C-alpha positions in Angstrom: 1.0 -39.2 35.3 -0.7 -42.2 34.3 -2.5 -41.4 31.6 -0.1 -39.2 29.8 -0.2 -41.4 26.8 -3.7 -41.9 26.6 -5.7 -40.7 23.6 -9.4 -39.3 23.1 -10.2 -43.2 22.3 -8.4 -44.5 25.4 -8.9 -42.7 28.0 -11.9 -42.9 31.4 -14.6 -40.4 31.4 -14.2 -37.8 34.0 -10.6 -37.1 33.2 -10.6 -33.8 31.4 -11.5 -29.8 31.3 -14.9 -28.0 30.3 -14.4 -25.6 27.6 -13.5 -22.2 29.0 -13.0 -23.5 32.6 -9.4 -22.3 34.5 -7.5 -25.2 32.5 -9.0 -23.8 29.4 -8.5 -20.0 29.7 -4.9 -20.8 30.6 -4.1 -21.8 27.7 -5.8 -18.8 25.9 -3.9 -16.8 28.0 -1.2 -19.0 26.7 -2.1 -18.3 23.2 -2.9 -14.2 23.5 0.7 -13.7 25.3 2.0 -15.2 23.3 0.9 -13.9 19.9 1.4 -10.4 21.6 5.0 -10.8 22.7 5.7 -12.5 19.7 4.0 -10.2 17.1 6.6 -7.1 19.6 10.0 -9.1 19.1 8.9 -9.6 15.3 8.3 -6.1 14.3 11.6 -4.5 15.5 13.8 -7.8 14.2 16.0 -7.0 11.0 15.3 -8.9 8.3 18.0 -12.3 9.1 16.4 -12.5 11.7 13.3 -12.7 11.1 13.5 -14.9 8.9 15.5 -16.9 11.4 12.3 -16.9 13.9 10.2 -18.0 11.0 12.6 -21.2 10.3 12.7 -21.7 14.5 8.3 -21.2 14.0 8.4 -23.6 11.3 10.9 -26.1 13.4 9.0 -26.3 16.2 5.8 -27.1 14.5 7.2 -30.0 12.4 8.8 -30.9 16.3 5.4 -30.7 17.5 3.7 -33.1 14.9 6.6 -35.7 15.5 6.1 -35.5 19.5 2.8 -36.5 18.6 3.5 -39.5 16.2 6.1 -40.9 18.2 4.1 -40.8 21.5 1.0 -42.6 19.5 3.2 -45.1 17.9 5.1 -45.7 21.4 1.9 -46.7 22.5 0.3 -48.6 19.6 -2.5 -46.2 19.2 -1.5 -44.8 16.0 -4.3 -45.5 13.7 -5.4 -43.5 10.5 -7.2 -40.7 11.7 -3.5 -39.4 13.1 -2.2 -39.2 9.8 -1.7 -35.5 9.6 -4.1 -34.6 7.1 -6.8 -32.3 9.0 -6.6 -29.0 8.2 -4.3 -27.7 10.6 -1.9 -30.8 9.8 -1.7 -29.6 6.3 -0.8 -26.3 7.6 2.0 -27.1 9.7 3.1 -28.3 6.1 2.3 -24.7 4.3 3.9 -22.9 6.9 7.0 -25.4 6.8 7.4 -24.1 2.8 6.4 -20.8 3.5 9.3 -20.3 6.4 11.6 -21.2 3.2 10.1 -19.7 -0.1 7.1 -17.2 0.8 4.2 -16.3 -1.7 1.7 -14.1 -2.2 -1.2 -17.1 -2.2 0.8 -18.7 1.0 0.6 -15.4 2.4 -3.0 -14.8 2.1 -3.8 -19.0 2.9 -2.0 -18.7 6.1 -4.1 -15.3 7.3 -7.2 -16.2 6.1 -7.5 -19.7 6.5 -4.6 -20.7 9.4 -5.7 -18.0 11.7 -9.4 -18.8 12.2 -8.6 -22.4 11.9 -6.7 -22.4 14.3 -8.2 -19.7 16.5 -11.4 -21.6 16.7 -9.9 -25.0 17.2 -8.4 -23.2 20.5 -11.7 -22.1 21.4 -13.6 -24.8 20.7 -11.1 -28.2 21.4 -12.6 -31.6 20.4 -9.9 -33.1 22.9 -11.7 -31.6 26.4 -12.2 -34.9 27.2 -8.1 -35.7 27.9 -6.2 -34.0 31.1 -3.6 -31.2 31.2 -0.6 -33.9 31.9 -1.6 -35.7 28.5 0.6 -35.9 25.6 -1.8 -34.8 23.0 -3.3 -32.5 25.5 -0.4 -30.6 25.1 0.4 -30.8 21.8 -3.0 -30.0 20.7 -2.8 -26.6 22.4 0.9 -25.9 21.8 0.3 -26.7 18.0 -2.6 -24.5 17.3 -1.1 -21.8 19.4 2.2 -22.2 17.0 -0.3 -22.0 13.8 -1.8 -19.0 15.0 1.1 -16.9 16.1 3.0 -17.9 13.2 0.9 -15.6 11.2 -0.2 -13.4 13.2 3.5 -11.8 13.9 4.0 -11.7 10.4 1.1 -9.8 9.7 1.9 -7.6 12.7 5.3 -7.0 11.0 4.1 -6.0 7.4 5.3 -9.6 5.5 1.9 -10.6 5.1 -0.5 -7.9 3.6 -3.4 -9.7 2.8 -5.3 -8.8 -0.2 -8.8 -9.4 -1.4 -8.1 -10.2 -5.2 -6.4 -13.5 -3.6 -9.5 -14.8 -1.4 -11.0 -16.4 -4.3 -7.3 -18.6 -5.2 -7.6 -19.5 -1.7 -11.0 -20.6 -1.3 -9.8 -22.8 -4.6 -6.6 -24.2 -3.2 -9.3 -25.2 0.3 -11.3 -27.0 -2.4 -8.2 -29.0 -4.2 -7.5 -30.1 -0.8 -10.9 -31.0 0.3 -12.3 -33.0 -2.4 -9.2 -35.4 -2.2 -9.2 -35.7 1.9 -13.0 -36.2 1.4 -12.7 -39.3 -0.9 -9.8 -40.4 1.4 -12.1 -40.3 4.4 -14.5 -42.7 3.1 -11.8 -45.0 2.1 -9.8 -44.6 5.8 -13.0 -44.5 8.0 -11.7 -41.2 9.4 -12.8 -37.5 9.5 -10.3 -35.2 8.7 -11.4 -31.9 8.1 -14.6 -32.6 9.7 -15.7 -33.2 6.1 -17.8 -36.4 7.3 -19.6 -35.3 10.7 -19.0 -32.4 13.7 -17.7 -33.4 16.9 -19.7 -31.7 20.2 -18.4 -28.5 20.9 -17.5 -27.9 17.2 -19.4 -24.6 15.4 -20.5 -26.7 12.6 -22.2 -29.3 15.5 -25.1 -26.4 15.5 -25.7 -26.4 12.1 -26.0 -30.7 12.2 -28.0 -30.7 15.3 -30.0 -27.9 13.4 -30.4 -28.8 9.5 -29.4 -32.2 10.0 -26.1 -31.9 8.0 -22.8 -29.8 8.8 -21.8 -29.2 6.0 -24.3 -26.7 5.1 -22.2 -24.5 8.2 -19.2 -24.4 5.8 -19.7 -21.6 3.5 -21.5 -19.8 6.4 -18.2 -20.0 8.6 -15.7 -19.4 5.5 -17.8 -16.1 5.0 -17.7 -15.3 8.6 -14.1 -15.8 8.1 -13.5 -13.7 5.6 -15.5 -11.2 7.0 -13.6 -10.9 9.9 -10.5 -10.9 8.8 -10.5 -8.4 5.9 -12.9 -6.1 7.0 -11.5 -4.5 10.1 -8.3 -4.2 7.9 -10.5 -2.6 5.0 -11.6 0.1 7.7 -7.8 0.7 8.6 -6.8 1.4 5.4 -10.2 3.8 5.0 -9.0 5.5 8.1 -5.1 5.8 7.6 -5.9 7.2 3.5 -8.8 10.1 5.0 -5.7 10.7 7.7 -3.8 10.8 4.9 -5.5 13.5 3.0 -6.5 15.0 6.0 -2.5 16.2 6.9 -1.6 17.2 3.5 
């Protein structure tokens, strides 16, 4: 517990975990179990209870972010790089807005951007230098689990119904976030949304090592995310349509 309030900048070497080691696999198992159980529960809830569950998730996400901020500030480790301007931190705000006032654009943005971003963070964590008994280790896993599970359970419950026609608007919204944050990164010497560099272990790192610029990877990863998130739904809808026609 002596390293509980350390960060990736202050922790000594050799204290963390490795990708897909038992620690990582336990967290991934916790994510899958949470997603399955919450989706199952959400599907069975009436409208009022669903709304309450959305509020609970939004409140937990905000509390998780405050837990991070207080832990950092209490030990003098809160620097500009910990401002809530990474994509997943922005998604915390978007989920809070969505819980109060859902919209089709937010539905699709949370589905096609929030889920892949949060799952990618869980699969390729950049906080591997931190041990289990560390507040940033705990925060990093729990906040990304909550971020992924919220839109997953809403999709499973039918409250989010992804539509291809919203993809251009979602990508335009993402660009509107990235442009000012890119400028802010240069002003604050930060790396929000990994727009300046890609840490080792991040999928963008491969593009940096292969092509000399990690930003080249963004169009490929976005295209892959869109394909993975929408193509199975397209197949399911075709199958249901053919099944309905056959039944007639």
